[in-house]
N, C-alpha and C positions, 0 to 999 in steps of 0.2 A: 316756926318756919322749918320745914323739912329740908335738910341739906342732901343733895344728890351725892352718892358716892361713886367714884370712878373705879371701875373694875380694872383688873390687870390687862395690859396689852398682850398681844400674842407673844411678843418677845419676852415679856416678863413672865408669862405663864410657862413657856417652854424652857426658860432659863432658871426657873424657880428651883432652889435647892433648900432642903431641910436644914435648918440651923438649930443646934442644941447647945445651950450654954456658950454661945459665941463661937463655936467650932463647927466647921462643916462636917457632916457625917460622911463616911466613906461610901463609895459607890458599890452596889452589889456586884459581885464577881469581877472586881477591878483587876484581879490578878489571874483570871481564869486562863487555862490552857486549852479549853474546849473550843474547837474550831467553829466558825460561823455555820459551816455546812452541817456539822453534827447537831448544832442547836436547831437548825431548820428541820432536819430529819426528826429530831425529838419533838418539835412542835407538831409536825404532821402526824407522828405516831400517837401523841397525846390526844389530838383532835379526833383521830380515828377511833381510839379507845373509848372516848366519851360520846361517840356517835355522829361525828361530822359526816355529811353526805358527800361533800365536795371539798377540794383543797387546791389552792393555787398560790404560787410564790413568784415574785418578780422583783427586779431591782434596776436601779440606775445610780449614777454617782451620788445623787442627793438623798435618796431614800430607797428603802426596800418595802415591799408590801407582802403581807400574808392575808389571804382571804379564804373564807370557808363558808359553807352552808350548813346550818344546824337548826333543828326544830323549826324548819320552814322560814328561817331568816338568813339573809346574806350578811356576813360580818367582814369588816375590813380593818386591819391594823396597818397604819403607815408608820414605818420606823425611820425617823430622820437619821441620816448618816452624816458624820462630820466631813468637813472639807480637808483633804489630806494636806493642803497648803496653809492651813490655819497655823498661827504662831504657836499654839499649844503643842504642835508636833514638830515644827521646823526651828523653833528657838528654845533656848533655856536661859535662865538667869542665874547669875552667881554674884551675890551682893547687889550692887546697883548697875551692874553691867549685863547686857543681853548679848548672847552669842548664837550663832547659827549652828544648828544641830547637823551632824553628818547625815546625808540622805538615807543611809541604811538604818541609822538609829531613828530617824523621823518615821520611816516606813514601819519599823517594829512597833513604835508607840501608837501609830495610826491603826495598825492591825489589831493591837490590844484593845483599843477603843471600840472597834467594830465587834470584836468577840464579846466584850462586856455588854454592849447594847443587845446583841442577840440572846445572851444568857438572861438578861433582864426581861426581854420580851417573852422568852420561854417561861420564866417564873410567873409573869403576870397572867398569861393565858392559862397555865396550870392552876394557879390560885383561883381564878375566876371560875373555871370549870369545876373544881373541887368544892367551892362555896355553893354552887348550884346543885351539884350532886348530893351534898350533905344537907340540903334543905335550908341553908342559911339565907339564901336569896333566890330570886327567880332569874331565869336566863335573860329575859328582856331588861330587867333592872341592872344586872351585872354587866351586860354588853351594850347597853343603850347608846352610848356615844359612838360606838363602832358599827351599829346596824346600818346597812346601806338602804337608802330609800329608793323608790322607783325612779327618781331623777338622777341617781348615781351619787348623790351626796350622802355623807354619813349623817346620822342624827346630830352628832357633835358639831359638824361643819354648819349645819342648819341652825342649831340652837345657840352656839357661842356668841354670835353677833347679837342675837335677840336678848340673851342674858345680859350682855354688856349694856345694851340699850335700856333694858329694864332698870338696871342699877343706876345708870346715868339720869334717866327721866323719872324714876320712881313709879313707873306705870307698867302694867303687865302687857306683854306683847300678844298678838293674835297667835293662835296655835297653828303650827305646821304651815306657815306661809313664809314667803321670801322677804322678810324685813319690812 
C-alpha cells in the first residue's frame, strides 16, 4: 500500500532554514551596510546588463516586488518583508527573561533585516542570470517559478498547490489548470 506524503505547508516552506550539524547557518549579508536602495539599483543595473527590456519596482509594508521582462517573458519576484512589530525586533532575551527593546534599537535591527533581504535577492537574481549566461541552465528553467502567466499569477503560485496535491494524492495534476 502506497502511503501519501504530506508536502510542507506554505509557512513551513517560507520559514525553512538550512540546518547543518544541528546549527543554523548564518544568513547571507546578515551584517551588510549596503542600503536597500543601492541593492535595488544594483538589481536594475544587473538586469539591464543581461538584457532586460523592462524593469519595475514597488513596495508596501508586507512585501516588495521586482519585475522585469526578458527573452519575451515577464518575471516577478515577491520579496516578503518582516513586520517591524515582530518580537525579533521589539524584544530580546537574557536568560529566561524577555525584555522590551528600545524603539531606536528595534528600528535599527528591523532596517538591518530589510537590507539583508535585498542583498539576498540581488544575489539570487545575479546568480540565476549568470547561470543562464554561462550555459549551465536555460532562462525558463532558472526563472520558472517567477514567470508571470497571462492571468497574472506566477508559475510558482499556480504549481505549488498542484504539487502539494500530487504528493498528498500520489496522482499527477492536469497541466496549467486551476487545481
